[in-house]
N, C-alpha and C positions, 0 to 999 in steps of 0.2 A: 504493500500500500504506500509506504514512504517512498519507495523507488518510483512508483507511478507519479506521485506528487512532484518529486524532484524533476522527473522527465517533462511533465507538463509545464512546470515553472521555467525550465530551461528553454522550452519551445516558445513560451510567451515572451521571455526576455529577448531572445533572438529575433522574434517578429518585430518587437518594438524598435530594436536597433536598426534593422533593415528598413523599416518604414521611415525612420528619421532621416535616412540617407537617400530616400527616393523623393523626387519632386512631387509636389501636391497633385494627385491625379484629378482633382476637381477644379484645377485652375483653368479658367476659360482660355481658349486658344487665342482670343483677341486681346488678352491682357498683355501690355507691353512689358518686356523684361526691364528690370531696374536700371541697367546700364545703357539702355538705348532710348530712353524717353526723358525729355526735359519736363518736369512737372510745371503746371501753370504758375505755381507760387514762385518759381525761379525764372519766370519769363523776363528776358533781358529788356531793359529800357535803353534804347539806342542813343539817348542823350548822354549816356555814360561813356560811349565810345564814338563820338561824332566823326573822328577821322576815318574810322572803318566804314561807317555808314556813307560818308561822302564819297569814299573811294569806290564802294560797291555801286552806288547810284551813278557815278561817272562811268564805271566800266560797262554797266548795262543801261546806258543812257536811253531814255524813252521807253524802257520796259520796267525797271525796278525803281520804286520811289519810297524813300523814308520821310521826305518832306516835300511840300509843294512849292509853289512860286513864292519866293521870299521878297519879291518886289512889292507885294500888296499885303495889306494888313488883314489877311484872311486866316481863318483856322477851320479845320474840318473835324467834326466830332464823328467818331466811328464806333460801332457797337458790334461785337463778335458773338458767335456761338448760338444765336437764336434762330428762329423765334421760339418763345415759350408763351404760356398763357398767364404768367404771373408778373414777371418784371418787364417784359417787352411792352405790354399794353400801358403800364405806368410810365415808362419812358416816352412812349408815343404821346401820351396825354400831355406830358411836360413840354415836349418839343412843339406840339400843336399850340399850346397855350402861350409859348414864348415866340412863336413864329419862326422856328429854326428848322432847317433841313439838315439831316445827318445822313450817314451812309451805314448800312447794315450788311455785315458779311455773314452770309447765311449758310448754316449747316443743313445739308439736304435732308437728312433724317428728321431734323426738327421741323423743316418746312412740310414734310410729308405728314407729320403728326399735328401741326398747327397751321394748316393752309390759310385759314381765315385771318390769322395775324399777319402772315406774309402779305396777303392781299391788301390788308390795311396799310402796311408799310409802303406798298407801291401806290395805292390810291392817294395817300397823303403826300406824295411827291418826294419821298426820300430816295437816295441812291441805294442800289443793291449790288452786292458783290458775292462771289463764290468763295466758300470757305471749306470745301470738300464735303463728302457725304457723311462721314462719321469722325472727323477730326483726328486722323492719324498723324504720326510724325513722318513727313514725306520722304526723307532720306532712307527710310526702312522699306520703301515700296519699290517694286519693279516699275518699269515704264508703263507696262500694261495696267498695273494696279493704279498708278498715278492718274493715267488718262481716264480710267473707269470712275475713280472718285470724282473727278471734275465733271465728266460728262453726265453722270447720274444726277449730280446736283444741278447742273445747267438745265437738264431736261425737266427737272422738278420745278425749278424757278419759272421756266417758260410755261409749263403746264398750268401752274397756279396763277401767274400774273400776265401771261402772254408777252413778257418782256425777255430780252436777252441782255446779258451783262458780259463785259469784257474786263471786269475788275476781279482780281483774285488776291486773297490774303492767305499766307501759309499758316497752318496751325503751329503754335508755339514760336512763330517767327523762324522756324527751322528750315534752312534752304541751302542749296549749293548750286554751282554753275550749271550742272546737268539739268537740274529742275528748272532753273530760270530759262535755259534755252528751250526746253520742252514747252514751257508755258508761253514763251515768245512765239514759238512755231504755231501754237494754238490760238494766237492772237490776243493774249491776255496782257494787261498791265498788272504788274505785281506790286501791291500796295502794302507796305509795312507801316511803321509809325515812328515818330520822333519823341512822343511823350506817352508813357504808360501811367495812367492815373493811380495804379496800384489798387484798383477796386476789388480784386480778388485776394488781396493780401491782408485782409482784416483791419484796414485803416479806418479811422474815424472820418466823419464828414469833413472836419477842419483839416485833417492831414491830407485828404484827397485834394481839397481846395488849394492847400499850400503847395503841393507837388505841381499842379497845373500852373499856378501863379508864378512860381519860381522858374519853370522850364519853358514857358510859352514864348515863342518868337513868331514873326510873320511867316506864314506857310506851314505852321505846325499841323501835323496829323495826330490827333489824340485818340489813343486806344482805350476803350472801355468795353464792358460786356453787358449783354441783355439777357443772359441766362446763367444761373448758378447751379452748382451741383450739391451745394450744402444749404439747407434752409437758412434764410436770413443773411446769406453771404453778401448780397448786393444792397442791403437796406441802406447803408451809409452812403453808397454811391448814388442811389436814387434820390436820397435826401439832399445830397450835395449838388445835383445837376442844375436845379433852377438858379441857385446862387452862383454856380460856376458860369452859367450863361450871362447872368447879370454882371459878374465880376469882369469877365472878358470884354463885354460890351462897354463897360465903364472905362476900359483901357483902349478903346477905339477899334476893337476887333469885330469883323463881320464873320458870320457863319455861312459856309458853303459846303456843297458836297465834294467828294473826292474828285469826281469828274472835272469840276471847276478848278480845284486847287492845284491840280497837276498840269493844267494848261500853261503853256509858256506865254 
């Protein structure tokens, strides 16, 4: 009897050790591995490296933009990752009340889920850009996968709004020369940003306002979000938005869509 117990115990211990050494069998195949994905909380603000941004924009002149025309006192508000049915409508209400046109970079899967919100974005005259189907890190994709992500989203935007867009923003701002050239061949303008408001970083309303106030210059493209993955994550950003608009206007800035701000 004792021998049987010892045998069973040994088998159980061995099983636990083997299990600990094996990858989680329930991990979704779509989950990114830790060393190949840049979390949103680590999203780079290109104002921290303006030389690199200027060099890239010059290298891919007419295709890649971190800033717009600095000769005019314009700024462009941009909102990524939507639409949703919680934050996006609130943002649209504020923009309507303030008479501001912004640009929304649309995730195809979200558009498919909330077509009526995307339709409202279009009807209210905001700019629309492509932000892939489900927000992958593009350097991890094959060319076929990259094209598929873009075309699926483009088709969905057109199905819902009857509009076509030639604006594209990379998820996480993650990009390389091969991707830029592929997007260029597809006829897209690649729109990154010069100011990240840190709206997904747990900042307070006043901290968000301070970031934009300190970093804004003519031609700035301001990155914000209109969908959160954590409840309450964008509350401070939505609260800050009306004051941000008033603050920038008081300093002589006009608000335009990305299509306008990248024109020479």
